[in-house]
C-alpha positions as CSV (number, residue, x, y, z in Angstrom):
1,M,28.7,17.7,-42.3
2,R,27.3,19.7,-38.8
3,G,27.3,18.0,-35.9
4,F,26.3,18.4,-31.8
5,T,28.5,21.3,-30.0
6,L,29.5,20.1,-26.6
7,L,27.3,22.2,-24.5
8,E,24.4,20.3,-26.5
9,V,25.5,17.1,-25.6
10,L,25.9,18.4,-22.4
11,V,22.8,19.5,-21.9
12,A,20.8,16.1,-23.5
13,L,22.5,14.4,-20.8
14,T,21.5,16.6,-18.1
15,V,18.1,16.9,-19.3
16,L,18.4,12.5,-18.9
17,A,19.9,12.2,-16.2
18,V,17.4,14.6,-14.2
19,S,14.3,12.2,-16.4
20,F,15.8,9.1,-14.5
21,S,16.4,11.0,-11.4
22,V,13.2,11.7,-10.9
23,L,11.9,8.4,-12.5
24,F,14.0,6.0,-9.6
25,T,12.4,8.1,-6.6
26,V,9.3,7.9,-8.2
27,L,9.0,4.0,-8.7
28,S,11.5,3.9,-5.2
29,R,8.6,5.3,-3.5
30,T,5.6,3.4,-5.6
31,R,7.7,-0.3,-4.5
32,A,7.7,0.5,-1.2
33,K,3.7,1.3,-0.7
34,L,3.6,-2.1,-2.9
35,E,5.7,-3.5,-0.4
36,R,3.5,-2.1,2.5
37,L,0.2,-3.0,0.6
38,T,1.0,-6.2,0.7
39,H,2.0,-6.9,3.4
40,D,-1.6,-5.6,4.4
41,T,-3.2,-7.2,2.0
42,E,-2.0,-11.1,3.8
43,R,-2.6,-9.8,7.3
44,F,-6.5,-8.6,5.8
45,I,-6.8,-12.4,4.5
46,E,-5.4,-14.3,7.6
47,L,-7.3,-12.5,10.3
48,D,-10.3,-12.8,7.8
49,R,-9.1,-17.2,7.6
50,K,-9.4,-16.5,11.4
51,V,-13.4,-14.7,11.5
52,K,-14.2,-17.1,9.3
53,R,-12.4,-20.4,11.3
54,D,-14.1,-18.6,14.1
55,A,-10.9,-18.8,15.7
56,L,-10.4,-15.1,17.6
57,T,-8.0,-16.2,20.0
58,G,-5.9,-12.7,20.4
59,V,-8.5,-11.1,17.7
60,K,-11.4,-8.2,19.7
61,R,-14.5,-8.0,18.6
62,E,-16.9,-5.8,19.3
63,E,-20.2,-5.4,17.8
64,L,-21.9,-2.5,17.8
65,E,-24.3,-0.3,16.3
66,V,-24.8,1.9,13.2
67,K,-28.0,4.7,12.0
68,G,-29.8,1.4,13.3
69,V,-27.3,-1.6,11.7
70,K,-26.0,-4.4,13.7
71,V,-22.2,-4.2,12.8
72,L,-18.9,-6.6,14.5
73,R,-15.7,-4.9,14.5
74,V,-13.0,-7.7,14.2
75,Y,-9.5,-5.9,14.9
76,E,-5.7,-7.5,15.6
77,N,-2.7,-4.7,16.2
78,G,-3.7,-2.3,13.8
79,L,-5.6,-3.8,11.7
80,E,-9.6,-3.9,11.3
81,F,-12.4,-4.6,9.0
82,Y,-16.5,-4.4,10.1
83,L,-19.3,-7.1,10.1
84,L,-22.8,-6.9,9.3
85,K,-24.3,-9.2,11.4
């Protein structure tokens, strides 16, 4: 009966360690992006509610015309979206 050599075990452990470190890096980046996206989505929903309630105190509005279409640009603290009129 033949077992694994010490070198084979060390190579297998090294491969596993590298795989886990890559996986951990990818997961941590994904989590950071998810947190940023969640935060931006919450801000967008709040800005949308302000527009629907017409409670735009502190929110900047700008009426534009893009290719013959009237558009309302609404923005606050780096978050902006456009509404067709």
